[in-house]
C-alpha positions, 0 to 999 in steps of 0.5 A, spaced: 658 150 422 651 153 422 648 153 429 641 150 429 636 155 431 631 153 436 624 154 435 618 155 439 611 153 438 606 158 441 599 156 442 593 161 444 590 157 450 585 163 452 581 169 449 584 176 449 577 179 450 577 184 455 585 185 456 588 191 453 589 193 446 597 192 447 596 185 449 591 183 443 596 187 438 602 182 441 598 176 440 597 179 433 604 180 432 606 173 434 601 170 429 595 168 433 588 171 434 584 165 436 583 160 441 587 154 439 592 157 433 599 156 434 605 159 430 612 156 430 617 161 431 625 162 432 627 163 440 630 170 441 629 175 446 624 179 442 620 173 442 621 171 448 619 179 451 612 178 447 611 171 450 612 174 457 607 179 455 602 175 454 603 169 458 597 168 461 594 167 454 598 162 451 602 156 451 610 155 449 613 148 447 620 148 445 621 144 439 
């Protein structure tokens, strides 16, 4: 049987103005860029690492 992959909903809750360029690039790679925008992503180590880098700018929900 195929395993069901967990999904995370990542929502940007704070502006990226004034933060480092690499954090802005991380937000873009997560599919974000404006406050209130959200994106559903597969839960894996690389996504968790990106979320950790910008944890002060986003909210994460498990679906």
